[in-house]
N, C-alpha and C positions, 0 to 999 in steps of 0.2 A: 503493501499498498507506500512506502514512502517512496518507496523509487516509481511507484507510480502518479504521487503530489508532487514531485519530484520535475516527473518531464512536465506536464498539466504546466507549473509556472516556468519551466524552461521556452516549453512551445508556445505561452504567454507574449512569450517575451523578457518578464520579473525577473529572468535570471540569464543576461545578456551574452550573444558567445563572444569567446575566449577572454571574459572573466573570467575570475575563479571561483569553485565554485565553496564555499561556508568549507571549514573543514572542519572532520569528522565528525571530531570533538561538539561543535559550535549546533549542530546536526544533530544528536545525540543528544544534547540538551531543547532547544526545535525539537523538537516533534515528542519527546518525554521520550526514549525509549536510550535502550546501550547502545555502546561503540560497536558492534561488535556489528547488529539490527542495522545503525547508523554506515560502516564497510559494506556492508553484502548490497544494501544500497545503493553505494557506489558500484559496487562490483553489475549490479543490474545496468546501472545507465552505459558503465565503459562497454557492460558489450549491447548496447543495441546503439554504438556507436552516438551516444549523446552530449560525450564526455570526454578527454584524454586527460591524463596525466603522463607529469615529464619528472623520469624526478626528482628527487629533492625540490623539486619550484610550487608541487599544488596538480589540482585535480581543475580541469578549467571546462569550458562549456564548450562544445563543437562548432564551428562551426555550418551551411549551407556543406559548402566542399565537402568540407570533410567529411558527411554524416550524407552525405552520393557515396564518396570512395567505399566508406567502409556499409553499405547497402551491396556494393559491388561484389 
């Protein structure tokens, strides 16, 4: 459910392309879930091609070009 809600926020433009996704700890607090649940939601978004992670930098919202590449 958390991943679906975050996806809706991305699609609505609330979370803008190429901006950082809030930290998993912050998301866990915001959604009232465990850190493990927040990490799982981030992984689901990554699998859907909606976010990408750069090691030591963070997780970012994917732009349309990156999403299209993920779908093919």
